[in-house]
N, C-alpha and C positions, 0 to 999 in steps of 0.2 A: 358717484358723489365723493368728494374729498372730506375725510374725517379730520378734524382739527389736529388730533394727536398723531395722526398717521401721515401728516404732510411734512416734508422737509425740503430744504433748498440745497441744490448742488452748486457749489461755487466752482466756476470754471476758469481755466487759464487760456486766454486768447493770445496766440503768438502770431505777430505780424512778421512775415519773412519775405524774401525775394531779393533781387539784385539791388545793390546800393544805387541811389539816385531815382528810384521808382516812386518815391513819395511815401514810403512806409511810415515815417515819423509823422508826417502831416496827417495822413489818413488815420493813424492810430490815435493821435491827439484829438481829432474830431469825434471819432467813435467812442473813445473812453469818456468824453464829456457827455455825449448823447446817452450812453448806457451806464453812466455813473460807475465806471471801472477805475480801479487803482492801477497805477503804472509802476512796474518793477524796473528799477534803474540799474544799469550795468556798471561795474567797476572796470576801469581801464588804465593802462600805463601810457596811453598816447597823450600827446599834447592837446590841450583844449583849443578848438578852432575859434575863429572870430565869430562872435555872436552866441556861442554856446554858453549855457548857464550851468554852473556846478549844481549837481543834484537833479537836473532836468534831463539833459541828454545823457549824462553819465556822471559818475563820481571819478574824478581824475586824481589818481593816486601815484605816489612814487613807486618805482619797481620794487624797492625793498619792502614797502608796505604790502604790496600785492603778493609778493613771495611769502611773507609771514602769514598772511591769511590763507594762502595755498597750503602751507605746511600744517596749518591747523584744520585742514579739510573743510574750510568754510564755503567753498565754491561747489555748486552743483554741476557747473559746466564752465570750462575754460576754452577759449579759442584764441589762436594767434592769427592775426590778419596784418600783413605788411610789417611784421616785426613787433607789433604792439599786442599786448595781452588784454583779453576781455573776459570778465567773469560775472556770473550771476550767483548771488549768495542764497544758499538753501534756506537760511533763517528768514530772509526777506520774503521769499515765496510763501513759506509756511505761515508766517505772521499775517501777511496781507490776505492770503487765501481764506483765513478764518473769518475775515471781516467782510468778504464779498468777492465778486468776480475781479480778476486782475488781467492786465495785458502787458506783454513784453514785445520788444523788437529784437529779433535774433537772426543770425545767419541760418542757412538750412541745417548746418551741423548742430547748432544749438536747439533748433526746433526738433530735430530727430531725437536728441538726448532727452528733452522734456517729455516727448511723446512716449519714449521707452519707459520713463519713470512714472508718469502720471496717467498714461493710457487715455481712456475715453474722456477724461477731464480736460485734456488739451485739445483746443480747436485751432488749427493752423490756417492762417489767412495769407495767401500768397498775393503780393502786390507787384505788378511788373509793368513795363512799357517796352517798346521795341528798342533795340540796341542803339540806334542813332539818337533816339530821344533821351536815352540814358546818358549818353555822352554830352548832349546839350545841357541837361539838367545838372550834371556834375560840374560842368563849367560855370553854370549860374550860381552854384553853391560856393564858388571860389576855390575849388580844389585845384591843386597844382597839376601840371601835365603828368608828373610821375604818379600822383594819386589816381588820376583819371585812368591812366594806362593800367594800373594795378587793378582797379575796380572792374574795368572792361574785360580784363583777362579772366576774371572769375564769373563773368556774366553767364556763359553757356553752362557752367557747372551748377550755378544757382538755379537756372531755368529748368534743369532736369528734375528738380524737386517739385515743380508746380503740380504735376499730376497726383502727387501723394498727399496734397493738402485738402482739407475739408472744403475750403472756399478758395477760389482764385479770381482776381479781377485785374483786367488791363486798365491801368490808370492813365488813360489818354485825356480824360476830362475829370478833374478833381471833384466837382459838384456831383456829377453822375456816379462816380465811383463811391463816394461817401453815401449818397442816397441809396444806391442799390445794396451796398454792404449793410447799412443800418437796417434796411428792411429785412435782409436775410438773417442778420443776427437777432433782430427783434423777434422774429418767428422762432428762432432757436432758443432764445432766452425765455420765451413764454412757456417752454417745455421744462423749465427748471423745477416746477412743482411736480413731484412724483406721487402717483397714487399707489398706495400699498393695499393689497388684498387682505 
């Protein structure tokens, strides 16, 4: 039996990772709504792509602004992809985590870093599709031939991280992927209440 004063909630960090073009953003958006999670947004020096909204996909900042934040040690993790810098701010994670479960979309390197720092509080969700499907999806997203080639060159390295994640789903059918993942996380989140002896 759970005693009122002995019950507490563990707020977790759900990290969506996997090769670009697998549908990580779409799946994460649907899951965070289903499970009432907050989304931690990355800061990046890359140019905003068509259709992207400031503060949703990313905060698009000037390199000088990014470097100033880096010098102040504001980033918990920084990655360079295709010459562009990406960073997650420690204060954003800490602030949001106090309010509830949070989700992020990161490369495998970013996921590794968060796992090292937060340990069991980080749940990694690997979303992927086969390489041919990735290429098609990247094209549908309007990526240039150069961007597609760069993303595909990182595909195999990203796939190596799949076995290290707590969950992995092949996103060949979005509805099934979201349904199966929602069920899996629902069971997991129901264990948020911890009974203390």
